[in-house]
C-alpha positions as CSV (number, residue, x, y, z in Angstrom):
1,M,0.0,0.0,0.0
2,N,1.4,3.4,-0.9
3,H,1.0,6.2,1.6
4,V,-0.1,9.7,0.5
5,R,2.5,12.2,1.7
6,Y,0.0,15.0,2.5
7,I,2.5,17.5,3.8
8,D,4.7,17.2,0.7
9,K,1.7,17.3,-1.6
10,T,0.3,20.4,0.1
11,R,3.7,22.2,0.0
12,D,4.0,21.4,-3.7
13,Y,0.4,22.6,-4.4
14,Y,0.9,26.0,-2.7
15,L,4.2,26.6,-4.5
16,S,2.6,25.6,-7.8
17,Q,-0.2,28.2,-7.2
18,G,2.4,31.0,-7.0
19,Y,2.7,31.4,-3.3
20,D,6.2,32.6,-2.2
21,K,6.4,30.4,0.8
22,P,5.3,26.8,1.3
23,Y,2.2,26.1,3.5
24,R,3.1,26.4,7.2
25,W,1.5,23.7,9.4
26,A,0.3,24.7,12.9
27,N,2.8,23.8,15.6
28,F,2.1,24.1,19.4
29,D,4.6,23.6,22.2
30,D,1.9,23.4,24.8
31,V,-1.2,21.1,24.5
32,P,-4.4,22.6,26.0
33,F,-5.6,19.4,27.7
34,T,-6.2,18.6,31.3
35,P,-5.4,15.2,32.8
36,L,-8.4,13.0,33.7
37,N,-9.3,12.9,37.4
38,K,-10.2,9.2,37.2
39,P,-9.6,6.3,34.8
40,L,-11.2,6.6,31.4
41,A,-13.3,3.5,32.0
42,E,-15.0,5.3,35.0
43,S,-15.4,8.6,33.1
44,R,-18.3,10.0,31.2
45,G,-18.1,12.3,28.2
46,E,-20.3,13.9,25.6
47,I,-19.8,14.7,21.9
48,V,-21.7,17.8,20.7
49,Y,-22.1,18.4,17.0
50,A,-24.2,20.3,14.6
51,A,-25.2,19.6,11.0
52,G,-27.1,21.5,8.4
53,A,-28.9,20.2,5.4
54,T,-29.2,22.1,2.2
55,V,-31.3,21.5,-0.8
């Protein structure tokens, strides 16, 4: 199976479109997460999402 090299592909695309600098990916030194207070198996969570339908 061949892997798609998305970073290289995106960099080449932006350069081919005439941009002076290649696409710059976000990079964070700090991660804005908080450790869990109890094991994951004992935790509860929610996923909130919204969707819209168009005709």
